[in-house]
C-alpha positions in Angstrom: 12.3 18.4 26.8 9.4 19.1 24.2 6.8 22.1 24.3 3.5 21.2 24.0 3.5 22.8 20.7 5.7 19.8 19.9 3.7 17.3 20.2 1.0 16.5 17.7 -0.9 13.9 18.8 -0.6 12.6 22.6 -2.8 8.9 23.7 -2.5 8.1 27.4 -4.3 4.7 28.1 -6.8 4.5 24.8 -9.1 1.9 25.2 -11.8 0.7 23.2 -13.9 -2.6 23.1 -16.6 -3.8 20.3 -18.9 -5.6 22.7 -16.3 -8.4 24.6 -13.5 -7.6 22.3 -11.0 -5.8 23.7 -9.6 -4.1 20.3 -7.2 -1.9 21.8 -5.8 -2.4 25.6 -4.7 0.3 27.0 -2.1 1.8 25.4 -0.2 5.2 25.2 2.3 6.9 22.5 3.0 10.3 21.5 3.9 12.1 18.0 5.7 15.3 17.4 5.9 18.0 14.8 7.4 17.3 11.7 7.5 13.3 12.6 6.5 9.9 10.0 5.3 7.8 13.0 3.6 4.3 12.4 1.9 1.8 13.6 2.9 -1.6 13.2 0.9 -4.9 13.3 -0.9 -7.6 11.7 -4.4 -6.8 11.3 -6.9 -7.0 13.9 -4.0 -5.6 16.2 -5.7 -2.7 17.1 -4.6 0.0 14.6 -7.3 0.9 12.7 -9.4 1.3 15.6 -6.6 3.4 17.1 -6.5 5.8 14.5 -10.3 5.9 14.2 -10.4 6.8 17.6 -8.0 10.2 16.7 -9.8 11.0 13.7 -12.6 11.2 15.6 -15.0 8.8 14.0 -15.2 6.3 17.3 -14.9 7.8 20.9 -12.8 5.4 22.5 -14.5 3.6 26.2 -11.1 4.8 28.3 -8.3 7.1 28.0 -7.2 10.7 27.4 -6.8 11.8 23.2 -5.1 15.1 22.2 -4.4 16.0 18.4 -3.3 19.2 17.0 -4.3 20.7 20.7 -7.5 19.4 20.5 -10.2 16.6 21.9 -11.2 14.4 18.6 -14.7 13.8 18.2 -17.8 13.7 15.5 -18.0 17.0 15.7 -14.9 18.5 15.8 -15.2 20.3 12.7 -11.8 22.7 13.2 -10.0 19.5 14.1 -11.2 17.7 10.4 -10.1 21.0 8.7 -6.5 20.3 9.6 -6.7 16.8 9.0 -5.8 14.6 6.5 -6.9 11.1 6.8 -6.9 8.2 3.8 -8.7 5.3 5.1 -8.1 1.6 4.5 -11.3 1.4 2.1 -13.0 4.7 0.5 -15.8 5.8 -1.5 -16.1 8.0 -4.5 -18.6 9.7 -6.3 -17.9 6.7 -9.2 -19.0 8.8 -12.4 -16.6 12.0 -11.3 -13.6 12.4 -13.4 -10.2 12.5 -11.1 -10.0 16.3 -11.2 -13.8 16.9 -10.3 -13.8 14.8 -7.5 -10.4 16.8 -6.6 -12.2 20.0 -6.7 -15.6 19.0 -5.2 -13.5 18.0 -2.3 -11.6 21.1 -1.9 -14.7 23.1 -1.7 -15.4 21.2 1.3 -12.3 22.7 3.6 -11.6 26.6 4.4 -8.2 26.0 2.6 -6.8 23.9 0.2 -3.7 22.9 -2.1 -3.5 23.5 -5.9 -5.5 20.5 -7.6 -2.8 20.6 -10.7 0.4 20.2 -7.8 -1.7 17.4 -6.3 -2.4 15.7 -9.5 1.3 15.7 -10.5 2.3 14.6 -6.8 0.6 11.7 -6.8 1.0 10.6 -10.7 -2.5 11.2 -12.0 -2.1 12.9 -14.7 -2.5 10.9 -17.4 -6.0 10.1 -15.4 -7.3 13.3 -14.9 -10.3 13.7 -17.4 -10.8 9.6 -16.2 -13.9 8.7 -14.4 -13.0 7.1 -10.7 -14.8 4.4 -12.0 -12.6 3.4 -14.9 -9.6 3.8 -12.5 -7.5 0.9 -11.0 -6.9 -0.2 -7.7 -3.7 1.1 -7.5 -4.4 4.8 -9.1 -8.0 4.8 -6.6 -5.5 4.5 -4.0 -3.2 7.3 -5.2 -6.5 9.3 -5.6 -7.4 8.5 -1.9 -4.0 9.8 -0.9 -5.0 13.1 -3.0 -7.7 13.5 -1.1 -6.4 13.1 1.9 -3.7 16.4 1.1 -6.2 18.4 -0.5 -6.9 20.1 2.2 -3.3 21.2 2.9 -3.5 19.5 6.4 -1.1 19.6 9.7 -1.2 16.2 10.2 -1.3 13.3 7.3 -3.3 10.0 9.0 -2.4 7.1 6.7 -3.8 3.7 7.4 -2.6 0.9 5.3 -1.6 3.7 2.1 0.4 1.3 0.5 -1.7 -2.2 0.8 -2.2 -4.2 -2.3 0.2 -1.8 -4.5 2.6 -3.3 -6.6 6.4 -2.7 -5.8 7.1 0.3 -7.8 3.6 2.4 -6.8 4.3 1.6 -3.5 7.9 3.7 -3.7 6.4 6.5 -5.5 3.6 6.8 -2.8 6.8 6.8 -0.2 8.9 9.7 -1.8 5.3 11.2 -1.7 5.4 10.8 2.2 8.6 12.3 2.2 7.9 15.2 0.5 4.9 15.3 3.1 7.7 15.7 6.0 10.1 18.0 4.5 6.9 20.2 4.0 7.2 20.2 7.4 3.9 17.8 7.5 3.4 15.7 10.5 2.5 12.1 9.0 0.7 9.1 11.3 1.1 5.9 9.1 -0.6 2.2 10.0 1.4 -1.0 8.0 2.1 -4.7 8.4 5.2 -4.1 5.8 7.8 -4.1 8.5 10.5 -2.6 5.4 7.9 0.6 4.9 8.3 1.5 8.4 12.0 0.9 8.0 12.8 2.8 5.1 9.7 6.2 6.4 8.9 6.3 10.0 11.4 8.2 13.0 9.7 5.9 15.5 7.5 3.2 15.1 5.0 1.2 17.9 4.3 -2.2 17.0 0.9 -3.4 18.1 -0.5 -7.1 19.1 -3.8 -7.7 20.4 -4.3 -4.5 21.6 -1.0 -3.7 23.3 1.9 -1.5 21.8 4.7 -4.3 22.6 7.6 -2.3 21.4 7.8 1.4 21.0 11.3 3.4 19.5 13.1 4.1 16.6 13.7 1.8 14.0 17.5 1.3 14.5 17.3 1.1 18.5 14.6 -1.6 18.6 16.8 -3.5 16.2 19.7 -3.1 18.0 18.0 -3.9 21.4 17.7 -7.2 20.4 20.1 -8.8 18.3 24.1 -7.6 17.2 24.0 -10.5 15.0 23.6 -11.1 11.5 20.4 -13.2 10.3 20.9 -16.3 8.5 17.1 -17.5 6.7 17.1 -20.9 5.8 14.5 -22.2 3.5 13.6 -25.7 4.0 12.2 -28.3 1.9 11.8 -30.9 5.1 12.4 -31.3 9.1 15.7 -30.1 10.5 17.6 -31.2 13.7 16.9 -27.9 15.6 19.2 -28.4 18.6 21.9 -29.0 15.9 21.6 -25.8 14.1 21.7 -23.7 17.1 25.2 -25.3 18.0 26.4 -24.3 14.9 29.5 -21.7 15.2 29.0 -17.9 15.5 25.4 -19.0 16.2 23.4 -17.5 19.6 20.4 -18.2 19.1 17.3 -19.4 16.5 13.8 -18.5 15.9 11.8 -21.8 14.2 8.9 -21.7 12.5 6.9 -23.7 9.7 9.3 -24.3 6.8 11.7 -21.7 7.9 14.4 -21.3 10.4 16.3 -17.9 11.2 19.8 -18.1 12.6 21.2 -15.2 14.6 25.1 -15.3 14.2 28.2 -13.2 14.9 30.6 -15.3 12.5 28.4 -15.5 8.8 31.6 -17.2 7.2 31.8 -20.3 9.6 27.8 -20.6 9.9 27.7 -20.3 6.9 30.2 -23.3 6.0 28.6 -25.3 8.6 25.3 -25.1 7.1 26.7 -25.7 3.1 28.7 -28.7 4.4 25.6 -29.9 6.0 23.6 -29.4 2.7 26.4 -31.4 0.3 26.0 -34.1 3.4 22.4 -34.6 2.3 21.5 -34.1 6.8 20.2 -30.8 5.6 17.1 -30.4 3.2 18.1 -26.8 2.4 15.7 -24.7 -0.3 17.4 -21.9 0.1 19.3 -19.6 2.0 19.8 -15.9 2.7 21.6 -13.6 5.4 20.9 -10.5 5.7 21.2 -7.5 8.6 18.4 -8.3 11.6 15.4 -6.0 11.1 12.0 -5.1 12.7 10.2 -8.3 11.1 13.4 -10.1 13.8 12.2 -8.3 16.4 8.4 -9.0 16.1 9.3 -12.7 15.6 10.8 -12.8 18.7 8.7 -11.1 20.9 5.8 -13.2 19.2 7.0 -16.3 17.6 5.7 -15.5 14.5 6.4 -13.0 11.3 3.8 -10.1 11.3 1.9 -11.2 7.6 0.6 -14.4 10.1 
C-alpha cells in the first residue's frame, strides 16, 4: 500500500466548466513519487485544463486536488516554489539572452539549479549569449523546459513539451525527462504522441472529451485489448471489409478513411492472403506495414478514430 508521502498528485472527481462547455468531467487519478505519468489525448480532450488546475492557474468547479500534500491555488506560493512548469505557450523577455533569462528566473525562487548545468542539459550552449527573440521555435521550447527546471523542482509538469519539434530534438528532450526521473523527480507530461507516452511513461491516463477512458501502464493497456499483431493497410480505393475480416488469422479490424488495421494471430497467412488479392487486383493496396499493437490501437478501439484527428 502506498504511503501518503509516496503520492505526489491526487485528483478526485475533478470537474471544470467554461460556461456550458464541460472541459473536464469528474476525472480521478494519482501520481506516485518518482513516476513519469502521462495524460494522453487529442486537442480539446481536457489535458491542459487538468494540469492548469493542478498548477493553481485555474480553480476547479468540483472535486479535490492535492499536489505535494497541498491544495493548488493562485496564491499558494509554497507549492509554486516546488513546481517546475512548462506551458504550451511561453512568453519570454525578447531582448534578454538565454543566460540572462535563466538567471532572472532563478532569482525568483528560494533555491535554483546551476545555470551552466541547465544550459548544457538542454543543449543551449551555443545559444547562451543569443537574444531570446533570435531563437528558433525548437530552441525556445528547450529554453522553456530549462526554465521549468531552474528552481530544482520536486514535481515537473510539461504540457506538450515536444509539440512542433523535429525527431532529433524530441528524442533529446526525452533524454532530459529520463535524467529528471533518474534524479528522483516526479514528472507529469501531456502529449498526443502515443509513441512518446510508450517510451517515457510508467503509467498513462488516456483522455477523450474530458473523461479518462483508460488508465494504467502502456504495456498493460495494450495487453488487455490486443494479443494480435497489427497489419495496417493504406488503400487507394474501396475494399470489402467483410472479406478482409474473414482472412486467415484475422480476429478483428478497424477501418477509418483510407486506412484499415487488421489484428491477426497468424501474420504469414494474413500477409499471403493480402498479397494474393493485391496481385489479382481485387485489393487496391498502396502500402502495408505490420507492427505490434500500440496505445494508438487502444485509442482507436475505444473511440473509433486516431488520436491525431
